[in-house]
N, C-alpha and C positions, 0 to 999 in steps of 0.2 A: 859442591864444586862450582867453579866460576861460571861454566856454561849454564848451570841451573840458576845460579844467583842472578845472572844478567837478563834472564827472560822475564818480562812483565808477568805479574800474577793476577791482574785484575781483568774485568770484562772490557772489551773494546767496542765502544758504542759511539757512533757519530764522530769518529776520529779521536776520541778521548779514552784514556784508561780510567776505569771507574770501579769502585767497590760494588759488590752486590748490595742491593737495597737493604737486605736484612743484615748485612755484615757477615754472613756465614761464609765459611771456606770449606773446601774438600781436600783430602789428602792425596798426594801423588806419590806412589811408592815404587821402590826399586824391586822388581820381581826376582832379582838374583840374590837379594839379601832379606827382603821383607821390610827393610828400613824405609822411613819416610824421606823422600827427596825434598819436598816442599809442600806448601798449601796454596791453592789458587781459589779465586772467587767462586762461590757456589750460587748460580743464578736462580731466581724465582720466576714464576710466570710473568710478574710485573717487569722484571728485567728483560725478559724475552720480548714483551710488547714494546718496550723502549727501543730495543734493537730494530724491530720491524719498522717502527715509526721513523727511525733514522734512515733506514734503507728506502722507505717510501719517499721521504723528503729529498733524497739524493737522486732518485730514479730519473726524473725528467732531464736534469742537466747531464747526467752520465750517458743517457741514451743519445743525447745530442752531441756528445763529444766525438770529434773526428776519429774514424777507425785507426788512422795512423798514430794518433796520440795514445789510444788504448794499446795498440801494438807495441809501442816503444816502452810503455810502462811495464808490460809483461817481459819484454826483452831485457830491460834493466834489472828486473827482479830475478830473471834467470841468471844473469851475470853475478849478482850478489850471492845467490844461493851457491853457485859453483865456487866462488871465492871463499865461502864459509863452510866448505864441505866438512872439514874436520870437526868444527864445533857442532854443526847440526847432526853429524853422525854420532858423536858422543852423546848429545842430548837424547837422541832416539834410543841409543843403547841403554842409557840409564833409566828411561821411563818405560821402555817396552821389553828390553832384554836381548834383542838380536845381537850377534857378534858384530864388532866394528866393521869388518869387511863387508858384511851384508848391509849394514847401515850406510856405508859409503856408496854402495851400489844403489841403494834406495834414493839417496840424495841426487845421484846422477839421473836416475829414472824419473824422479819427481820433478827435477828442474826441467827436464825435457818437455814436460807438458806445457810449461810456460813458454818455452821457445816455440814449440809446435803451434800453440794457439796465438802466439804473437804474430805468426805468419798467416794464420787463418783469419785473423781479425780484419785484414784488408781485402779479403776475398769473399765476403758476404755479398751475394748478388741476387738479382731478380730476373725479370725478363719482360719482353713485349712481343705480342703477336696480334694478328688481325683475326677477329672472330670468324668462324666458318661462313656466316651469312654476310660478311663484309661490312656490317653496320657499325661495329665497335672496334676500337683498339683495346686490347686487354693488357694492362700494365700490372705487373706483379712486383712487389717489393717485400723485403723481409725486415722485421723489426724485433727488438728485444721483447721477450715474454713479460718482463717486469721483475719485481723483487722476488728473489729465490731463497728458499731455505735449503741448506746443504747439511746433511747429517753424515758424519764420517766415522769409521770404525777405528779400533785401536791397533790393528795388526800392521798397517803401513801408515804411520802417523803423518809423515810428510807427503808422500805420494798421493794418498787418498784426498788430501786437501788440494794439492795442485791440480789433480785430475778433474776436480769439480770447479775450483775457483778459476782456473785458466779459461775454459770456454765461456763461463758466465761473464767474466770481465771482457773478453774479446767480443762477445755479442752485445755488450752494453747493458747488462743486467746488474742490479745491486744485490747484495748478498747478506744473509744472516747465516753464519756457520756455527754449528754445534758439534764440536769434536767429542770423541769418547772421553769419559771422565778418567779412565786409566792413563790416557796419553794426551793431555791437552797442550803440553809444552811446545811441541813442534808447530802446532797451529798458531799459538801465540807468537812464536818466533816469526812465522810467515807474515803475521800482521805488521810486525815491525819492519820486515824486509819490504813489503809492498808499500808501506808508508814512505820509507826511504826512497823507493823507486818512483814516487810521485803520485800514488793513488789518492784521489781526493777523499776528504772526510765523508763518511757515511756510505761509501760504496761497499766496503767490507766491514761487517760487524761480527764480533765473536762472543758467544755466550757459553761459558763452561758451567756445567751443572751436574749434580748427582740425581736430579729429578727429571730425566729425559721425557717421560710420559707427561708429567705435569706441565713442562715448559712447551713441548712441541705441539700437543693437541690443540690448545687454544689458538696457537698461531695458524695452524692449518684450517681451523674452523672460522677464523676471524675475517676472512674475505680480502685481506691485503697481500698475502703471499700468493703468487701466481704460479709458482713452480717448486716442486720438491724433488731433490735428488738425494737418494738414500742408498747407502751401502751397509748391509747387515744381514741378519737372519731372515729367512722366509717368514717365520712366525711373526716377527715384528713388522715386516713389510706388508703382510696382510692387514694388520691393524691400521697402519698408516694409510693404505689405500682406502679403507673404509672411512677414515677421517677426512681424506681429501675429497670424497664423493660429495659432501654437502655443498661445497663451493666450487666443485669441478676444477680442482687444482691439477695442473699438468704434472705428470710424474715420470721419473726414470728411476729404475731400481736395479741394483746389482745385489742379488740375494744369495741364498745358500748354494752350495755345490756338493756333488757326490761323484767326483770325476773318476771315470774308468780309465785304466791304462791297459792296453791290450798288446801282448807280445806274441807274434805268430812264430811258427816253426822255422821260417826262413829269415828271421830277424838276425842282424849282426848283434850278438849278445854283448859285445863290448859297448856298442852304441846304446843298446837297450838298458843295460845296467847304469851307464852314465846318465842317460836321460831320466831314468827312474829316480836316481839320486837327486837330480834337480827338481823334478816334479813333486817328489815326496818331501824333501828336506829343506827346500827353500823356506826361509822364515820359520824353521823348526816344524814345518808342516802346518803352521797357522796361516793358511791361505785358502780362500774359497776355490782357487784353482788347483790345490794340492791333489795329487793322485790319492784317491780314497779307496778304490777297489782295483786290485791288480790281477788281471787275468792272463795266464801264461799257458801256451800250448803244452799239452802233457809231455810231448817228446823232449822239451827243453826246460820243463818246469823245475826239475831238481837242480840242474846246473845253474839256472838263473837264480833260484832262491839261495843257493850256496854262495854264489858270487855276491849277491846283494847283501846277504848277512855279513860276509867278510868286510865289505865296504862300510856297512853301518857300524859294525863293532869297532872299527878303527877310528871312528870319529871321537874327537875330544869334547866332552861336555863340561861346561863351566861358565863363569860370568863372562858376558860379552866383551867386557873391557880388558880381559886378560889375553896376552898374546898366545896364539895357537888354538884358541877356542873355536870349535866348529859349530857347536850346538849350544845355544844359550837357554835360559829358563823359559818355561811357558808363562803366559801373562799373569796367571794367578793360581792359587791352590785349587780353585774350582775347575779350572781348565786341566790341571794335572790329574785331578781325581776322575774327571770324565774320561781321559785317555786310559787311565789305569783300569777303570771299571769296564771299559770296552774290551781291553785285553783279557781281563779275568773272565768275562762272560764268554769270549771266544774259546779260551782254554777249557773252561767248564764244559763246552759243547764239543770238545775233541781237537781243537787246534794245537799245533806244536809250536813252541817258542824256539826259534833258532838263535836269537840273541836279544838281550834286553828283557823287558817285562817285569822288572822289579823296582819298587820305589826306593830311591836313594836316601841315605840318611843325611842329616844336616839341614841348614837353612836354605831358603830359596824354593823356587817352583820348578825344579829340574825333573826331567823324565828321560830315561835312556833311549836312544834309537833302538827300535824294536822291530823284528821281522817275525811274522806268523805264517805258517802254512797249514793246509788242511782245514780251511775255514768252513764250518757247517753252514748250510743255506739259511738256517734260522738264527744265526748269530746277529746280535745287535749292530756289530761293526759294519755290516753290509749296508744297512739303511741309515746309518748315523754319520754325520760329518765329524771326522775324528778331531781335526784341528790339533794335531800333535804328531810326534815323530814315530808313527806306527805304520808299518807296511803290512797289509793283509793280502796274502797271495792265494788265489784259487786257480785250478787248472781247467782247461777246456779241450774239446776234441775237434770241433768243426767251426768254420767261420760263422755259420748261422747261429750256433750256440753262443759264440763270443759276442756277436752283435746283440742278440736277444738279452744276454746278461748285462751288457753295458747299458742298454736302453731301459732296463728294468728299474727305474727310479723316477720319482717326480721331478728330479732336477735335470738341468741340461746346460751347465755353464761351460766347462772345459772337458776335453777328452784327449787321450794320447794314444798313438798308434805306431807300432814298430814292425816294419816289414820291408824287405828289399824288392818286393814285387809291385811295380807301379800300378798295374791293373787292379790288384787287390787294394792297394792304398787308396786309389780313387773310389773304388766301389764301396769299400767299407766306410770311408769318410762321408760319402753321400748318404749312407744308411744310419750313421750315428746321429742321435738326437741331441745335438750340442751346438752352442753358439760359437765355440772356438775349438780347434783341433790342432794338436801338435803332431806332425808326422816326423818320426825319428828325431824328436827333440822333446825336452821336458820343460821348455820355456815358451809360453805363448804371449805373454804381456809385452806390448810395445806401444808407445804413445802414438805411433803413426797408424795403428790398426784399431778397428772398431771392437772394443771390449764389451762383452755382455753375453747373456744366455737366453735360452728358450725354456718353455714349460715354467716351472715354479722357481727358476733361477733368475727371473727378473724381466724388466721391460726396458727397451731403449738400449743405446750404446754410448760408451764413453771413449774418447780418443778417436784418432783417425779423422778423415774428412767429414764424417757424419757427426762427430762429437759436438760440434757447435750447433748443429740443427736442433738439439734438445732444448736450446735456450732462445730459439727464434720462432716467431710466428710469421705466417704468410699474410700479406694484405693485397687484395686485388682491387684495382681501380678500372672501371669501365668508362672509356672516353669515346663518344660518338664520332665516327669518321666525318670530317668536315667541320667539327665543332671548334 
């Protein structure tokens, strides 16, 4: 297709498109068909080092660039993304699988990070005060942390890039971006857009690779990268934290999730079912914020499950490019097998399938929207991030029981709460061990809000007024009074 053909397929280093040093390429496939879309450069560790060297060379000049200039580059990039919504949405649908309607929504969401951080770029401030003993003036300024390594996942190919690139550019940091090998095309398109918007050579460098561990580790241990921003699994996050320790690289990490969704007996079931559909089925369930464990009060559990199953059964599964498709394919066959194995394990332990649960025939990585009830406490689905269109429902009797079950996980990224009682809403929200909570809504992501989790769901926040803080250091200058 034209949108695939027009995207560069090389590495982007120092403002130039370059082949991998070895000449190797990796395949980018369409998960709806299994067919190859194209091949892109497959970077080696040496290519990664060249990208870091380009970022280091550009750092001083970029840090000295006026904030307004950085702001206007991001704003121009925002305008270009919005103008190219249809092409970018189709590109994401082809490489990742999500329906075009969801891809368009991601373009709007992703573009907003550039607009938001274009506004934050000119608001980086410091302060001045007199020391308590009156002898010194204390001047505080904020400076870019330096060259950054940004590692993004495959589930939101455009938005995960803009959410990290936006604040780094706004703060005055240079960047090496390593996108997921399954979905590199949106990131490569972003490089073209930012170049068109006036970003100087070397500020953004992109290395696509099938050898993430081999490329990333030497960069983190090499002493030139000063900041890592990673979105991915907790397992990989732990490894990267250990690698960052040798050179004390600053880190921010958005890691795994196991989001609880709690429906109390006084909830508006229309609102609860609608919110659950959003929390569970956005991006086919391939989201760290997806509702993973659904707890419903026993007095409304049967009705809620029946309504949810009816809504899920009515969804149309198919290629994301086809009109009327509600649910596209999962990213690959491994992802589909994982979801199906979790369903089979739950059924083996006594769960009931209200809809879905069977592998479809034919090509592609499709899995039907599935609703399970009667989940046994020892089912793997309780402790495993599903990353698929499977809703697992358990019932509860008391508020304390619901809160305890919701918090019974090492993760704490997102949670969802449905109740019409304001006192209960505030009380339970305060008790839930989660970085983000949706009250009577299934959508918490917003560029203006601090996105991130607690416990083993990560470190730091992305978005909101604090999002740029992850890319800035404080510098304190002591000036004697009268000097």
